C-alpha positions in Angstrom: 111.2 62.9 229.7 113.8 65.7 229.9 116.8 65.7 227.6 120.1 64.8 229.4 123.1 67.0 228.9 126.0 66.0 226.6 128.1 64.6 229.5 125.3 62.4 230.8 124.5 61.1 227.3 128.1 60.2 226.7 128.3 58.1 229.8 125.4 56.0 228.7 126.6 55.3 225.2 129.9 53.5 225.3 129.7 52.6 221.6 129.3 56.2 220.5 131.8 57.6 223.0 134.3 54.8 223.9 136.7 57.4 225.3 135.8 59.5 228.3 139.0 61.4 228.3 142.0 62.1 225.9 144.8 59.6 226.7 147.4 62.5 226.4 145.9 65.6 228.1 142.9 64.1 230.0 140.4 66.5 228.3 136.8 65.3 227.8 136.4 67.6 224.8 136.4 64.7 222.2 134.6 65.0 218.9 133.8 61.9 216.9 135.2 62.5 213.4 134.3 60.3 210.4 137.0 59.6 207.9 135.1 59.7 204.7 137.3 57.4 202.7 137.1 54.5 205.1 134.0 55.4 207.2 136.0 54.9 210.3 135.3 57.0 213.4 138.1 58.6 215.2 138.0 60.9 218.2 139.6 64.4 218.0 140.6 66.1 221.2 139.8 69.8 221.0 142.3 70.7 223.7 145.5 69.0 222.5 144.4 68.4 218.9 145.4 64.7 218.9 143.2 62.2 217.2 142.5 58.7 218.5 141.1 55.5 217.2 139.4 52.9 219.4 139.1 49.3 218.3 138.6 46.0 220.1 139.3 47.7 223.4 142.6 49.3 222.3 143.3 53.0 221.8 145.9 54.3 219.5 146.8 57.7 218.2 146.0 58.3 214.5 148.8 59.2 212.1 147.2 62.0 210.0 149.1 60.8 206.9 146.7 57.8 206.7 143.5 59.9 207.3 142.9 60.9 203.7 139.2 61.6 204.0 139.3 63.5 207.3 138.2 67.2 207.4 140.9 67.9 210.1 143.8 66.3 208.3 145.7 69.5 207.4 145.6 70.7 211.1 146.7 67.3 212.3 149.6 67.2 209.8 150.7 70.6 211.0 150.6 69.5 214.7 152.7 66.4 214.0 155.2 68.5 212.0 155.5 70.9 215.0 155.9 68.0 217.4 158.6 66.5 215.2 160.5 69.8 215.2 160.3 69.9 219.1 161.4 66.2 219.3 158.0 65.0 220.6 157.3 61.4 219.8 154.1 61.0 217.6 152.5 58.6 220.1 152.8 60.9 223.1 
């Protein structure tokens, strides 16, 4: 059986990839990221650098100040600080 490409495999595994697109920018470049302190999985958008959590059918943006075990935390904190300076609401 031939291997399917990444896009095809995502569409068949809703539990692994519950988001098809970033809620903010629409990108499909989402990476599952495991927060090592809580073992929760979030989804980092590689285009707009926002991180999302999906639970019980709801999607919300992660606040990086609570992601203590995430390898991308410093980048996310810098993004939120830059958004704050520009007056962008953190949930946008």
